[in-house]
C-alpha positions in Angstrom: 5.8 34.9 -66.5 8.7 32.5 -66.5 9.0 29.9 -69.2 8.5 26.2 -68.3 11.7 24.3 -68.9 11.1 21.1 -70.8 14.7 19.8 -70.3 17.0 20.0 -67.3 20.5 21.3 -67.7 21.9 17.8 -67.7 19.5 16.7 -70.4 20.3 19.7 -72.6 24.0 18.9 -72.2 23.5 15.2 -73.0 21.6 15.8 -76.3 24.7 16.9 -78.3 27.0 14.6 -76.2 29.1 11.9 -77.7 28.5 8.4 -76.2 31.3 6.1 -75.3 29.6 2.9 -74.1 30.0 -0.3 -76.3 26.3 -0.5 -77.3 26.2 3.1 -78.5 29.6 2.9 -80.3 28.4 -0.2 -82.2 25.0 1.3 -83.0 26.1 4.8 -84.1 29.8 4.6 -85.1 30.1 1.4 -87.2 31.4 2.4 -90.6 29.8 1.4 -93.9 32.0 0.1 -96.7 31.6 3.4 -98.6 32.5 5.3 -95.4 35.8 3.4 -95.1 36.5 4.1 -98.8 36.0 7.8 -98.3 38.3 7.8 -95.3 41.0 5.6 -96.8 41.6 7.9 -99.9 42.9 10.5 -97.5 46.7 10.8 -97.2 48.2 9.6 -94.0 46.6 7.7 -91.1 45.8 10.8 -89.0 43.8 12.3 -91.8 41.9 9.1 -92.4 41.1 8.7 -88.8 40.1 12.4 -88.3 37.9 12.3 -91.4 36.1 9.1 -90.2 35.6 10.5 -86.7 34.0 13.7 -88.1 31.8 11.6 -90.4 30.5 9.6 -87.4 29.8 12.7 -85.4 27.9 14.4 -88.2 25.6 11.4 -88.2 25.2 11.2 -84.4 24.8 13.5 -82.5 24.6 15.5 -85.8 27.3 18.1 -85.3 31.0 18.8 -85.9 33.7 18.9 -83.3 34.3 22.2 -81.5 37.5 24.1 -82.0 39.2 22.7 -78.8 37.0 19.6 -78.4 38.3 16.1 -78.4 35.9 13.1 -78.6 36.0 10.3 -76.0 39.0 8.0 -76.4 36.7 4.9 -76.6 35.0 6.4 -79.6 38.2 7.2 -81.4 39.6 3.7 -80.6 36.5 2.1 -82.0 36.7 4.0 -85.3 40.5 3.5 -85.5 40.1 -0.3 -85.1 37.8 -0.4 -88.1 40.4 1.5 -90.2 43.3 -0.5 -88.8 45.2 2.6 -87.8 46.7 3.8 -84.5 44.1 5.7 -82.4 46.9 8.0 -81.2 47.1 9.5 -84.7 44.0 11.5 -84.0 45.9 13.9 -81.8 47.9 15.1 -84.9 44.7 15.6 -86.8 43.0 17.6 -84.1 45.8 20.3 -84.2 45.1 21.2 -87.8 42.1 23.5 -87.8 42.2 24.0 -91.6 42.2 20.3 -92.3 39.2 19.7 -90.0 37.3 22.5 -91.7 38.1 21.1 -95.1 37.0 17.6 -94.0 33.7 19.0 -92.6 33.0 20.8 -95.9 33.6 17.6 -97.9 31.5 15.6 -95.5 28.5 17.8 -95.9 28.6 17.0 -99.7 29.1 13.3 -99.0 26.3 13.1 -96.5 24.0 15.5 -98.4 23.5 17.9 -95.5 23.9 21.6 -94.9 24.0 24.1 -92.1 20.4 24.7 -90.8 18.7 27.8 -92.0 15.8 29.7 -90.3 13.4 27.9 -92.6 14.9 24.5 -91.6 14.5 25.3 -87.9 10.9 26.3 -88.4 10.1 23.1 -90.4 11.8 21.1 -87.6 9.6 22.8 -85.0 6.4 22.1 -86.9 7.4 18.5 -87.4 8.0 18.2 -83.6 4.6 19.7 -82.9 2.9 17.3 -85.2 4.7 14.4 -83.7 3.7 15.5 -80.2 0.1 15.9 -81.2 0.1 12.4 -82.7 1.5 11.0 -79.5 -1.1 12.6 -77.4 -4.0 11.5 -79.5 -2.7 8.0 -80.3 -3.2 6.1 -83.5 -6.7 5.2 -84.6 -6.0 1.6 -85.5 -9.6 0.8 -86.3 -9.7 3.3 -89.1 -7.3 1.3 -91.2 -9.1 -2.1 -90.9 -10.4 -3.2 -94.3 -13.5 -5.3 -94.1 -13.5 -8.3 -96.4 -9.8 -9.0 -97.0 -9.3 -10.6 -100.4 -6.1 -12.5 -99.5 -7.3 -15.6 -97.6 -11.1 -15.7 -97.5 -11.5 -19.4 -97.0 -9.5 -19.2 -93.8 -11.6 -16.5 -92.3 -14.2 -19.0 -91.2 -11.7 -20.5 -88.7 -10.5 -17.2 -87.4 -11.9 -14.6 -84.9 -14.8 -12.7 -86.5 -13.5 -9.6 -88.2 -15.7 -7.1 -86.3 -14.5 -8.6 -83.0 -10.9 -8.3 -84.1 -11.4 -4.7 -85.3 -12.9 -3.7 -82.0 -10.1 -5.2 -80.0 -7.5 -3.6 -82.3 -9.2 -0.2 -82.1 -9.2 -0.4 -78.3 -5.6 -1.6 -78.3 -6.6 -4.8 -76.4 -5.3 -7.5 -78.8 -2.8 -8.5 -76.1 -0.1 -9.6 -78.7 3.6 -9.4 -78.5 4.0 -6.7 -81.2 2.7 -3.2 -81.9 -0.5 -2.7 -83.8 1.3 -0.5 -86.3 3.5 -2.2 -88.9 5.8 0.9 -89.2 6.4 0.9 -85.5 7.2 -2.8 -85.4 9.5 -2.7 -88.4 11.3 0.4 -87.1 12.1 -1.2 -83.8 13.0 -4.5 -85.4 15.2 -2.9 -88.0 17.2 -1.0 -85.4 17.6 -4.1 -83.2 18.6 -6.2 -86.2 21.2 -3.7 -87.4 22.7 -3.1 -84.0 22.9 -6.8 -83.1 24.5 -7.7 -86.4 27.1 -5.1 -86.0 27.8 -6.0 -82.4 28.1 -9.7 -83.3 30.6 -8.9 -86.1 32.6 -6.7 -83.8 32.7 -9.1 -80.9 33.5 -12.2 -83.0 36.3 -10.3 -84.8 37.8 -9.3 -81.5 37.4 -12.6 -79.7 34.8 -11.3 -77.3 32.3 -14.1 -77.8 32.7 -17.4 -75.9 33.2 -20.4 -78.2 32.7 -18.4 -81.4 35.3 -17.0 -83.7 35.3 -15.4 -87.1 37.5 -17.1 -89.7 37.6 -16.0 -93.4 34.2 -14.5 -93.0 32.6 -17.6 -91.4 31.4 -17.8 -87.9 32.8 -20.9 -86.3 31.2 -22.3 -83.2 33.0 -24.5 -80.7 30.5 -26.9 -78.9 30.1 -26.0 -75.2 31.2 -28.5 -72.6 28.6 -30.0 -70.3 27.9 -28.3 -67.0 26.5 -31.2 -65.0 28.9 -31.9 -62.0 30.0 -35.5 -61.4 28.7 -35.2 -57.9 25.2 -34.9 -59.2 25.3 -38.3 -60.9 26.7 -39.9 -57.7 23.9 -38.3 -55.6 21.2 -39.5 -58.0 22.3 -43.2 -57.6 22.6 -42.8 -53.8 19.1 -41.3 -53.5 17.7 -44.0 -55.8 18.9 -46.6 -53.3 16.9 -45.1 -50.4 13.6 -44.4 -52.1 10.7 -46.6 -50.9 9.8 -49.6 -53.0 6.4 -49.2 -54.5 3.9 -50.8 -56.9 2.7 -48.3 -59.6 -1.0 -48.6 -58.6 -0.1 -47.6 -55.0 2.0 -44.8 -56.4 -1.1 -43.5 -58.3 -3.2 -43.9 -55.2 -0.7 -41.8 -53.1 -0.5 -39.1 -55.7 -4.3 -39.0 -55.9 -4.4 -38.6 -52.1 -2.1 -35.6 -52.4 -3.7 -34.0 -55.5 -7.1 -35.4 -56.0 -6.4 -35.8 -59.8 -8.7 -38.8 -60.2 -11.7 -36.7 -59.2 -11.3 -34.7 -62.4 -12.6 -37.7 -64.4 -16.2 -36.6 -63.9 -19.2 -38.5 -65.2 -20.3 -37.4 -68.6 -23.9 -36.8 -67.5 -23.9 -36.1 -63.8 -20.4 -34.4 -63.6 -19.8 -36.4 -60.4 -16.3 -37.7 -59.6 -15.7 -41.5 -59.9 -17.2 -43.5 -57.1 -14.6 -46.3 -57.5 -11.2 -44.6 -57.5 -9.1 -47.9 -57.8 -11.1 -48.8 -61.0 -10.5 -45.3 -62.4 -6.8 -45.5 -61.7 -6.7 -49.0 -63.3 -8.3 -47.5 -66.4 -5.7 -44.8 -66.6 -2.9 -47.4 -66.0 -4.4 -49.6 -68.8 -3.9 -46.7 -71.2 -0.5 -45.8 -69.9 1.0 -49.3 -70.0 -0.7 -50.3 -73.3 -2.5 -53.2 -71.5 -6.1 -52.4 -72.2 -9.1 -53.0 -69.9 -9.2 -56.8 -70.1 -5.6 -57.4 -69.4 -5.5 -54.8 -66.7 -8.3 -56.4 -64.9 -6.6 -59.8 -65.1 -3.4 -58.2 -63.7 -5.3 -56.4 -60.9 -6.7 -57.8 -57.7 -10.4 -56.9 -56.9 -11.1 -54.9 -60.1 -13.2 -56.3 -63.0 -13.1 -55.7 -66.7 -16.6 -54.2 -66.4 -15.6 -51.7 -63.8 -12.6 -50.5 -65.9 -14.8 -50.4 -69.1 -17.5 -48.4 -67.2 -15.0 -45.8 -66.2 -13.7 -45.6 -69.8 -17.1 -45.1 -71.2 -18.5 -42.6 -68.8 -15.5 -40.8 -67.2 -12.6 -40.9 -69.7 -12.7 -38.0 -72.2 -10.0 -35.7 -73.6 -11.1 -32.9 -71.4 -11.1 -35.0 -68.2 -7.6 -36.2 -69.1 -6.5 -32.6 -69.5 -8.0 -31.6 -66.1 -6.4 -34.5 -64.3 -3.0 -33.7 -66.0 -3.3 -30.0 -64.9 -4.1 -31.1 -61.3 -0.8 -33.0 -61.0 1.3 -30.5 -62.9 0.0 -27.5 -60.9 0.6 -29.3 -57.5 4.0 -30.3 -58.7 4.9 -26.8 -59.7 4.2 -25.7 -56.1 6.7 -28.1 -54.5 9.8 -26.4 -53.2 12.2 -28.8 -54.9 10.5 -28.2 -58.3 11.7 -24.6 -58.1 15.3 -25.8 -58.2 14.7 -27.0 -61.8 13.0 -23.9 -63.0 10.2 -21.4 -62.4 7.8 -22.9 -64.9 8.2 -20.2 -67.5 10.2 -22.3 -70.0 9.3 -25.6 -71.7 10.4 -28.0 -74.4 8.6 -30.2 -76.8 9.6 -33.3 -78.8 8.1 -36.3 -80.6 8.7 -39.9 -79.5 8.1 -42.7 -82.0 6.1 -45.8 -81.1 6.0 -48.7 -83.5 2.6 -49.8 -84.7 1.6 -53.4 -85.5 -1.5 -55.6 -86.2 -4.4 -53.5 -87.3 -2.7 -50.2 -86.6 0.3 -51.0 -88.8 -1.3 -50.6 -92.3 -2.8 -47.3 -91.1 0.5 -45.8 -89.9 3.3 -44.1 -91.8 7.0 -45.0 -92.0 9.6 -42.5 -91.3 13.1 -43.9 -92.1 14.6 -41.7 -89.5 12.8 -43.9 -86.9 13.4 -47.2 -88.6 11.7 -49.2 -91.3 8.5 -50.0 -89.3 5.3 -47.9 -89.3 4.0 -46.1 -86.3 2.9 -42.7 -84.8 4.7 -40.2 -82.7 3.5 -38.9 -79.3 4.3 -35.2 -79.4 4.5 -33.8 -75.8 5.3 -30.6 -74.0 7.3 -30.6 -70.7 8.0 -27.6 -68.4 11.4 -26.7 -67.0 10.1 -28.2 -63.7 9.5 -31.6 -65.3 5.8 -31.0 -65.5 4.0 -32.3 -68.5 1.1 -30.2 -69.8 0.3 -31.5 -73.3 0.5 -34.6 -75.5 -0.9 -35.5 -78.9 -0.4 -38.4 -81.4 0.8 -37.3 -84.8 1.9 -39.1 -87.9 5.5 -40.2 -88.0 6.1 -38.5 -91.4 4.4 -35.2 -90.3 6.4 -32.1 -89.5 6.5 -31.4 -85.8 6.7 -27.6 -86.4 2.9 -27.0 -86.7 2.3 -28.6 -83.2 4.9 -26.6 -81.2 2.5 -23.8 -80.3 -0.5 -26.1 -79.6 0.9 -27.1 -76.2 1.4 -23.5 -74.8 -2.2 -22.5 -75.9 -4.2 -25.7 -75.3 -3.7 -26.8 -71.7 -5.5 -26.4 -68.4 -2.5 -25.8 -66.1 -1.5 -22.5 -64.5 1.8 -22.5 -66.3 2.6 -19.4 -68.3 5.2 -20.5 -70.8 7.3 -17.6 -72.1 10.2 -19.4 -73.7 10.0 -22.7 -75.6 12.7 -25.0 -76.8 12.6 -27.6 -79.6 15.1 -29.4 -81.8 15.4 -28.6 -85.5 12.3 -30.7 -86.4 10.1 -28.2 -84.5 11.4 -25.1 -86.2 10.2 -23.1 -89.2 10.0 -19.5 -90.1 6.2 -19.6 -89.7 6.7 -20.8 -86.1 9.2 -18.1 -85.4 6.8 -15.5 -86.7 3.8 -16.7 -84.7 5.8 -17.0 -81.5 6.8 -13.4 -81.8 3.4 -12.2 -82.8 1.8 -13.8 -79.8 4.4 -12.5 -77.4 6.4 -15.7 -76.7 10.0 -16.6 -77.3 11.0 -19.4 -79.5 14.5 -20.9 -79.0 15.1 -24.1 -81.0 18.4 -26.0 -81.2 19.0 -25.6 -84.9 21.1 -28.2 -86.7 23.8 -27.0 -89.2 23.5 -23.4 -87.9 26.4 -22.2 -90.2 24.4 -23.2 -93.3 21.4 -21.1 -92.3 21.3 -17.6 -93.6 20.8 -14.4 -91.7 18.2 -12.0 -93.2 18.5 -8.2 -93.1 16.7 -5.1 -94.0 19.9 -3.2 -94.9 22.1 -4.3 -97.9 24.5 -7.2 -97.2 27.4 -4.8 -97.8 26.5 -3.0 -94.6 27.9 -6.0 -92.7 31.0 -6.9 -94.6 32.4 -9.2 -91.9 29.2 -11.3 -92.0 28.4 -11.1 -95.7 28.9 -14.8 -96.3 26.1 -15.5 -93.8 23.6 -13.1 -95.2 20.8 -14.3 -97.5 17.9 -12.6 -99.2 16.6 -9.4 -97.7 13.4 -9.2 -95.6 10.4 -8.1 -97.6 9.2 -5.2 -95.5 6.6 -4.2 -98.0 4.9 -7.5 -97.8 4.8 -7.3 -94.0 3.2 -3.8 -94.1 0.7 -4.9 -96.7 -0.5 -7.9 -94.7 0.1 -6.6 -91.2 -3.5 -6.5 -90.2 -4.0 -10.0 -91.5 -1.1 -11.2 -89.5 -2.5 -9.6 -86.3 -5.9 -11.1 -87.1 -4.2 -14.6 -87.3 -2.2 -14.1 -84.1 -5.2 -12.8 -82.2 -7.3 -15.8 -83.3 -4.6 -18.1 -81.8 -4.2 -16.0 -78.7 -7.9 -16.1 -78.0 -8.0 -19.9 -78.7 -10.4 -19.4 -81.6 -8.3 -21.8 -83.7 -5.5 -24.2 -82.9 -2.1 -23.0 -84.2 -1.5 -26.4 -85.9 -4.7 -26.0 -87.9 -3.5 -22.7 -89.4 0.2 -23.7 -89.7 -0.6 -26.9 -91.6 -2.7 -25.0 -94.1 -0.1 -22.4 -94.6 2.7 -25.0 -95.0 1.1 -27.7 -97.1 -0.6 -25.6 -99.8 0.9 -26.2 -103.3 0.3 -22.6 -104.1 1.2 -20.7 -100.9 -1.1 -17.7 -100.2 0.2 -14.2 -99.8 -0.5 -14.6 -96.1 1.9 -17.6 -96.0 4.6 -15.5 -97.7 3.9 -12.6 -95.4 4.1 -14.6 -92.2 7.5 -16.0 -93.4 9.0 -12.5 -93.4 8.7 -11.6 -89.7 9.6 -15.2 -89.1 12.9 -14.7 -90.9 13.5 -11.5 -89.0 12.9 -13.1 -85.6 15.0 -16.2 -86.6 17.9 -13.9 -87.5 17.6 -12.1 -84.2 17.6 -15.4 -82.4 20.6 -16.8 -84.3 22.5 -13.7 -83.5 21.7 -14.2 -79.8 22.6 -17.9 -80.1 26.0 -17.0 -81.4 26.5 -14.3 -78.8 25.1 -15.9 -75.6 26.4 -19.2 -74.3 23.8 -19.0 -71.5 21.0 -19.3 -74.1 22.7 -22.4 -75.7 23.0 -24.1 -72.3 19.4 -23.2 -71.3 18.1 -24.7 -74.5 20.2 -27.8 -74.2 19.2 -28.3 -70.6 15.5 -28.0 -71.6 15.8 -30.5 -74.4 17.8 -32.9 -72.2 14.9 -33.0 -69.7 12.5 -34.1 -72.4 14.8 -36.7 -73.9 15.5 -38.2 -70.5 11.7 -38.3 -69.8 11.3 -40.3 -73.0 13.1 -43.2 -71.4 10.7 -43.3 -68.5 7.8 -43.3 -71.0 9.3 -46.1 -72.9 9.7 -48.1 -69.7 6.0 -47.6 -68.8 4.5 -48.3 -72.2 5.7 -51.9 -72.1 2.9 -54.2 -73.0 2.6 -55.6 -76.5 6.3 -55.0 -76.9 5.6 -51.2 -76.6 3.7 -51.3 -80.0 0.6 -49.3 -80.8 -2.3 -51.5 -81.9 -5.1 -49.0 -81.8 -6.4 -47.9 -85.2 -8.4 -44.8 -84.3 -6.9 -41.4 -83.4 -9.1 -41.3 -80.3 -7.8 -44.5 -78.9 -4.2 -43.5 -79.6 -4.9 -40.1 -77.9 -6.1 -42.0 -74.8 -2.9 -44.1 -74.8 -0.8 -40.9 -75.0 -2.8 -39.0 -72.4 -2.7 -42.0 -70.0 1.1 -42.3 -70.5 1.6 -38.6 -69.8 -0.6 -38.7 -66.7 1.1 -41.8 -65.1 4.6 -40.4 -65.9 3.6 -37.1 -64.4 2.4 -38.9 -61.2 5.8 -40.8 -61.0 7.7 -37.5 -61.5 5.7 -35.8 -58.7 6.0 -38.8 -56.4 9.8 -38.9 -57.0 10.0 -35.2 -56.3 8.3 -35.6 -52.9 10.5 -38.5 -51.8 13.5 -36.8 -53.4 13.0 -34.0 -51.0 12.5 -36.3 -48.0 15.6 -38.3 -48.9 17.8 -35.1 -49.2 16.3 -33.7 -46.0 17.3 -37.0 -44.2 20.9 -36.8 -45.5 21.2 -33.2 -44.4 20.0 -34.1 -40.9 22.9 -36.7 -40.9 25.3 -33.9 -41.6 25.7 -34.2 -45.4 26.3 -30.9 -47.3 24.2 -31.0 -50.5 24.6 -27.8 -52.4 21.7 -26.5 -54.5 23.9 -26.2 -57.6 24.5 -30.0 -57.4 21.0 -30.9 -56.3 19.3 -29.1 -59.2 21.0 -31.6 -61.6 19.3 -34.6 -59.9 16.1 -35.3 -62.0 12.9 -36.9 -60.7 12.9 -39.5 -63.6 14.2 -42.6 -61.9 12.0 -45.7 -61.7 14.2 -48.7 -60.6 12.3 -48.9 -57.3 8.9 -48.7 -58.9 7.3 -52.0 -60.0 5.7 -51.2 -63.4 4.9 -54.8 -64.4 3.4 -57.9 -62.8 0.3 -58.3 -60.7 -1.2 -55.1 -59.3 -2.6 -55.3 -55.8 -4.5 -52.0 -55.3 -6.0 -50.9 -52.0 -3.5 -52.6 -49.6 -2.6 -50.1 -46.8 1.1 -49.5 -46.4 2.9 -48.7 -43.1 3.3 -44.9 -43.1 5.5 -42.6 -41.0 4.1 -39.1 -40.7 1.9 -39.8 -43.7 4.7 -41.1 -45.9 6.4 -44.4 -46.7 9.6 -44.9 -44.8 12.9 -44.5 -46.7 15.0 -47.6 -47.3 18.0 -46.8 -45.1 21.0 -49.0 -44.1 20.4 -50.4 -40.6 22.7 -48.1 -38.7 21.1 -45.1 -40.4 17.6 -46.4 -39.9 18.2 -46.8 -36.2 19.7 -43.2 -36.1 16.6 -41.9 -38.0 
């Protein structure tokens, strides 16, 4: 009977082959400091280069050169560049068989290897059989779960029940972003970290990284120039002049007609939608503009204080605000023009300070970064399509980092956020760790990047070109010891058993940090290092992060314009009232953004019908954040029927264009 061939001829030839692509060269043939020392003690450059090439090949693919074999030129050039010798010198070394044999003998002693014996081959075969059997059977993760972990018992009450976690882990159904086995996670992360550090050093040293150079062992980053074309700014102002003029209550009424968002404010007992939509919208607007029910009724025609108060008592709740918000954001995400700004998979978050006065002033904190007056911050999350999906009032002195993950996990929209941007205030190693554990990508814009250390598993001397950037090593033993606890924590967040901020605040504010806090920091350091390497190496990541944060910062201006009453100051003492203010503001701003998007599309379509060429790469830089044609103040006359054309308000066109349209 013929034998079954496990490998094809091409596969068998590739196994001992010598790679020549850049990634493989960096991964397999980067010399350690002691390697270079071993090579440099050889006389003459061709012997140094030949010795180093043989050293590399004995490590990978694990053999010496054949008698008449020459390695790929790219591989020789890569090794020669590290030794600072001419790669052509290798030709002289390859002619001397006796020198090559002597070098291979010395290298076996240096590397601690020997020619394989029969016993060695048998041991290798048995190890391969054991590995194959383990792969076929899988790992029994549930067998290593220890009931009653001693490290953070008080926190257990807030997490997923341990039996439920153990069952999910045993069934490999945790749904996290990392392997269930610590060894597998660390092995993969260690290889990625080592390779990416070596590649960064190589590319920076050879000027292959845009806007980054290596000077005296320091990575120097040149700020990237903006990529917004001047034509986009001109187009934004031109479009703003032809949008319809509108009162904000009418805008909300139109957006409700398109989305039905006001129907999500159901009655607390009957679950019926509001029977008086204008009063419901007036209540939302009272929160958003900081007017309150009484002043909103006085500024509105046909709506009483009692009607607004009734809607506040029986229809306005945190969960109904979330559902209404999701209604607008999901409809906005489906608009064709929203897809020009993004696909809804990335988002940014940031805090916006609002000054407090009157009764709220003494209860608020002062953050000198925001001035000398007290007040809270509204911390909100915005998708790459300008769709808000979360907002929360927090103390001005509180770190923003614990709240970064709350938004992606606590919303009712259909958005699936995979990458999240913040500024430095939202970043911490704990946040990096939890993002990775839960399968999401964290990409903050870190201030003073050159002063932040990279952390490695290998010794700093392994990366001599980057040694000034390398800090304390990653504690892999701590990660392995508390791996199940870290998975338990991540699974509890993934299943929304506990809010991320609840856990992160406990881990960050304890005077005596628990071992779990130290353990979570280690994968956080590892993931932050991988991120920093990518930030140095990839200008596209820098631009993507900057663009995401710019959207949030620009939206802050619209929020500031809308939250105008009482000089834009918070006067509510309770967290619940401040949360209603924040939620109302988010909802009204979202309605304005969606309305702008709809009429932005209609305005551009009109210009194109007139023969204008508007390229998508220009159009995508025109944001839906303008408001100069929207009356945010004054007396609100709700319910007046506008003149519509095909269901929409007519654009404000110059008379010749209007006649042509």
